[in-house]
N, C-alpha and C positions, 0 to 999 in steps of 0.2 A: 381294324386296329391299325393305328398309324405307326408303322415300323420305323420310318425315318425319325420321327420324334423320339421314339423309344431309344434309338441308338445315338442320338445327338448328345455328346458329353456335356454340352452347355446347358442342357435341360436340368430342372430340379430332379433329384432322385427320390425314390420311394422304396421302402423295404417292407415286406409282409411276413408275419408269423401267424400260423393258424394253430389253435389248440382245439381239441375236441373232435366232433363228429364230421361225417361226410357232408352234411348240410353246411357246416362252417367252411369246409374246403371249397365247396361250390361258391359260396358267397365271397370268399377271398378272391377266387378266380374272377368273379364278376367285378369286384372292386378294382382289381388290377387292370382290367380292361377300361374301366372308367378313368383311372389315373392316366393310363397310356393314351387314351383318346384326348385327354386334356393336356398332353405334352410332357408328361413325366416319363422318366426312364426307370425301369425296375432293376434293383440290385439285390444281392443276397442280404438276408437279415443280419449276418455277421459282419457286413461291411459298413463303412461310414456312409450315412445317408442323410438327406435333408428332412425326410419324413419317415417315421416308423409307424406302421399300423399293426397292432396286435388284435387279432380276432379272438376274443376270449371265450373261455368255457367256465361253466359254474355247476356242472353236474355233480361234483363232490367238493368237499372242503379242500381236498388236495388240488383240484382243478383251480379253485379260487387262488390258492397260494401260488401255483404255477403261473397264473395270469399276472399276478402282482410281480413275481420275479422277472418275467419277460419284459414287462413295462419298465422296470427299474434297470434291466440290462440295456434296453434301448437308450435310456437316458445316459447311462455311463459311456456308451459308445460315441455319443455326440451330445455334449451339453447344450449345444445351440439348435439341436434338431427339434422338430415338432413331433411329440409323442402322442399318438392317437390310440385310445382304447375304444374298441367297438364290441358289440354283441352281448352275450348272455350275462357275463359277469357285471358289465355296466348296468344292465337292467335290474340287477338284484342287489347292488352294492353302492348306492348313491352316496351314502354318508361317508363310507371309506374313501371313495374317489374324491370327495370334496376336500379331504385333508391330505391327499397325496400330491406332493410337489413334483413328482416325476412325470405327471400326466398333464398335458396341455389341453387336449380336446377329448371329450367323451361323446360317444354316439351309440344310442341304444338300438334295439332291433326294430325293423321296419323303417329305419332311417339311413340305412347304408347307401342307398341309391343317391342320397344327397351329400355324400362325403366331400366332393369337390367344392360344392357351394358352401358347406359348413367350414371347410378349411380356408376358403377365400375370405369368408367373414372374419375368421380368426386373424388372418394376416392383416386385413384392413383395420381391425380393432387394435392390433398391436402397433401398427403404423401411427394411428391417431393418438394412442397412449404415449408413444415416444415423442411425438410432436408436442403434446401437452406438457410433458416432463421438461423438455428443453426450454419452453417458454417460461415455465414456473422457475426453473433454475436461474434464468437470466433476470427475471423480475424480482424474485424474492430471496434468492440465494439460500434455498432450503438446506438446513443442516442434515447431516447423515442420519441421525436418529429419526427425524421426521420423515425422511425419504423411505427409511425402512418400514415405518408404520404405514405409510401410504401404499408401499408395495404390497404389504400384507392385505390391506383393504382392497387393492386392485385385484389381487388373486382371488379373494373371497367373492367379489362381484363377478369376476370372470366365470368361476365355477357355477355360481348361482344362475347366471344367464345361460351357460352351456347346458346345464342339466335341465333347466326349464324348457329350452328350445329343442334339445336333441335327444331326450329320453322321455318317450311318450308313455301314457298309460296303456301298456300293451294288452291288458285284459279287455279294454274297450275297443281295440282295433279290429275292424272287420274286413279291411282291404288287404289283398295279397300284394306284397312288395315285389314287383315284377322285374327282378334282376335277370340278366342273361349273360351267356358266355359265348365266345367264338372258338376257343381252344382250351385245352386243359394240360396240366403238367404231365399226366400220363399220355403215352403215345398211342395207345390202342383202345382204352376203355374210358368212357366219359360218364361221370355221375351227373344226373339231371334232377335238379330240385323241382318237385311238382306241388309241394304242399308245405305249409308252415303251421305251427301251433299244435296243441294237444288238449283234449277235453277229458282225459282219463283220470287225472289226479291220483295216481298210485301213491301210497302213503310214504314212500321213500324218495319221491322224485320232486325236484324243484322246477323242472323244465316248463310245466304249464304256467308258472309265474314268470319265467324268463322269456317265454316265446308266445304266450297268449293263447287265445282260442284258435280253433281250426280255421285256416284260410287256404283256399285252393287256387291253384294257377289255372288260367283259362287254357283249354285244350289246344286252341290254335297257336298260342304262344309256345307251348311245349313242342308241338309238331314242327313249327318253323325252326326252332333251335336245333332239334334233332336232325332235320333235313340238312341244315347248314353244316353240322358236324360230320355227317355222313359224306357230304361233298368234299370235306377236308381229309377224309380217309379213315375216320373212326368207324370201327366195325361192331363195337359192342357198346350198349348204353346200360346204365344201372339207374332205375327209378328210385329216388330217395326223397325223404321228407322227415319231419319230426315225428309224425304218426301217419305213416304211409297209408295204412288201411282206412283212414278217415277221409282220404281224398274224395272230394265231391259232395260230402254231406252238407256243406254250406251252400252248394249250388242247387240243392233240392232236386237232384236227379238220381235215379236208381242205377246201381251197378256202374257208377262213373269210372272207377278205376279199371274195371274189366273192359269197358268200352274204349277207354284211352289206350290200353295195351293192344287191343285188336286193331285200332286205327294206326298206332305206331308201327305195327308189324307190316303194314302195307307200304312202308317207305322202301323204295328200291335201294339196294346197296347195304342196308342195315342187316347184319348177320345174326346178332344176338340181342335179346332183351332180358335183362336180369332184374329181379325185384329185390328191393331192400327189405328191411325187417318188417314182418307182417304180424298182425294179431290173429290168433286162431280162428276167431269167428268169421273172418272174411272168406275162409276156405269152405265153400259150399259145393254141392254137386255141380251146379252150373259153372261155377268159377273153375273148378278143377278140370271138368270135361272140356270147357272152351279152351283153356290154356293147353291142354294135352293135344288138341287138334292142330296146334300152331307150332311149326318146326323152329320158329325163331325164339321161342320161349325156353329159357334155361331151366331144367328141372332141378333147381336149387332154391330151397325155401327156408328162410330163416324165420322160424316161429318163436317169438319170445315166450319163454316158460317161467323162469325165475324160481319156481318151486314146484315139486311134484306132490305136495301135501295140501289138501284142501284147507286145512286150518290156517296154514301159513299164507296161502293165497288170499284168504279172506282178510287177514290182517294187512296184507300188502295192498288191498283194495283192487286186486286183479279181477277182471270181469268174466272169469270162466272157472270151471272145476277141472281137475285132472282128467276125469273121464271124458269130458268134452274135448279136451286137447288131444287125447289119444285117438278119439274118433276122427279128428281132422287129419291126423297123421295117416290113419288107415285109408282115408279118402284120397289123399295124395298118392299113396302106394297103389291104390286101385287104378288110377289113370296114368301113372308114370312108372316106368321100369327103373327100379333102384334110384329114386330121387334122393338128392342130398338134402336131408332135413337137419338143419343146424339150430342151435339155440343158445340162450344165456341162462345161467343159473346163479342165484345169490345164496350164499351160505351164511349162517350166523345172523339171520334176521331176528329182531327182537322177539323173544318168546319161543324161538325154535328149540324144541327139546331134542333129545337124542332120538326119541321115537319119531318125531317129525322129520328129522334128517334122514333116518333110515327109510322112511316112507318115500322121501324124494329120491334117494339113491336107487331103491328098487324100481321106482317109476322110470328113471332114466334108463335102466337096464331093459325094461319092458319096451320102451320106444326104440331104443338102439339108434342113437344119433350118429350122423356122419362126422359131426364136430360139435364140441361144446366150448363155450367161453365161461370160465368159472370166476366169480367175483366174491370177495369177502365183503359183507355188508359194512358200509362206512356211513356213520351218522352225517346227515346233511342238515345243517342248520336251517330252520324255517319249514321243515316238513313234519308231517304227523308222526312219522317213525322216530323222530328225535325225542318226542315226549313219551314214547311207549315204555312200559315197565319191562323188567326181565331182559335187559340188554345182555348179549352173549359176550363172554370174555374173549379177548383177542387170541389166546392160545387155542381155544376151542374152534374159533373160526379158521385158524391156520390148519389144524388137524383135519377139519371137514373139507377144506379147500384141497389139501393134498390128496385126500382120499378120492375126491371127484376128478382131480387132474389125472390120477393113475387110471381111473375108470375111463376117462376120455381117451387116453392114449390107446387103451385096448380096443375100444369101440371104433376109433378112427382107423386103426390098422385093419380091423376086420372089414370095415366098409371099403377101404381102398383095395383090399385084396380081392374084392368081387370083380375088379376090372383087370386082373392079371390075364394076359393073353387076349385082351379085348382091343379092338381098334377104336381110337378116340380122336375127335377133332380138337386140335390144339391151336389156340390163338397165341402166337409167340410174342412175348412182351419185353424180355430183358436177357442179358447175359449174366450168368452166375458162375461161381467157382465152388466146387465141392471136393474136398480132399485133394486140392491142388489141380484138379482137372476142370476145364472150361465147358460149360453147357449153355444152351439157349433154352430158356424156360418160359412157359405160359400156363394157361388154365384151359381145362375143358369146360363143357357146359355146366358140369356139376361143381365147378370151382375147385377141382383137384389140381395141385401143382404137378405139372408134367414137364420133363426135361429131355432134350435131344442133343445130339452132336451133329454139327454140319460146318463145312468150310464157308458156306454162304451166310450172309446176314439175313435171317428170316423174320426180323422184327416186323410186327403188324401183318404177318402172313398167316393164313389159316392152313394148317397142314394136317395130315393124318399120320398117326403113330400107333404102333402096337406096344402096349404096356408089357414090359418084360421083368420088372423088379423094382426094388426100393433103392434109391440113392441114400436116403436117410429116412427118419420117421415121418417127415413132412413132404418129401418129394419122391416121385416115382420116375423111373427111366423108361423112355419109349424109343423104339426103333422106327425111323421114318419109313413110311410106306410110299412106294412110287405110285 
């Protein structure tokens, strides 16, 4: 990364805003590197900038609206800026973007690596258009009304060309877009994108249409990136992707994700490997046993559930039953001591009766999660669930969500209480304030928030602390062990 260019105040400025998932965050970091290598300097999104890049999200209708709002915010901050919309919303909303005058350039998925080239073409096209306009003004003295009509035609032509060139048929794409990063905004933990796309087609999800089919990153590229990040001081990596469990299926090799994890664990200086969201079916005896033998693997497993009722799971087009999911949790507990098993749950899915909800609630109690993320079902235009009968009323969704949030709070406290008086390894990440007192906080291998007090700056240091109590419902206090 060219630091001198980035700091040069005479360089063009670029500002980024990321919406959505950790994959989007990774891709924004990669695009920032591309811009800085090209001589741009990065500024905060709320500042005046020459270029604004919004990495959009389309997972819900609300995400679509937020994407549009941020693009319009960028335009208001600098009327003369180039506003660039990239990512998932672009991929699914071409007609809307064609009509949006706030946006100058649109770039779909698997084209982010070309962002500088696309921007250069935009600048060149604008220069040519301005030259043509000056010549026409001199020769023909075009009146204001005609100029306005031509401007509208020019805008239509610009969007037609932009969409045609920069938004590909993502469903037909088979090559992984090999973006890379050299640093991340977090000081201690780096998210590493190893996979893109999804073949699952859950009935509530638009992502397969926005991200395309499964495409895996070559192992040597991943290892090289992690090695470079470790040399720069990063101690923990998190493997992430759109559907992480599918890593390698397009490479036609068995146990590709497991083999990648084993090979990454051989990197000197890397202290922790954490896994992003997993599908239950990847948890096999071999998978669990192999990981349990590796001290660098964090015993923190986010297994997507969505519902604990088989009838609901079937309508969701999930590829497992509740019994199978439970067996996978038992397998993890067989090989790991008190692993942190976390999950996502959707309430109010179309057709979810009170009996189905009760079934889910009882299943959650049976598994006893370390943490749950509760979501109220939101209709996503373009999905199968949008067309399903028996949509659940909003007030019922809210009641069910509140009930599970209360259950989550009880289960989370029960899980964290298991570690009272235990000595934990803490990777310190930041300074926080709780009730007016300053602490340094980080996470243990199970992704529990643990805080200590110290006169020294412990950021990015791995320390040992004995858990002695709760600072609040989310953070536990530890006494530093010498």
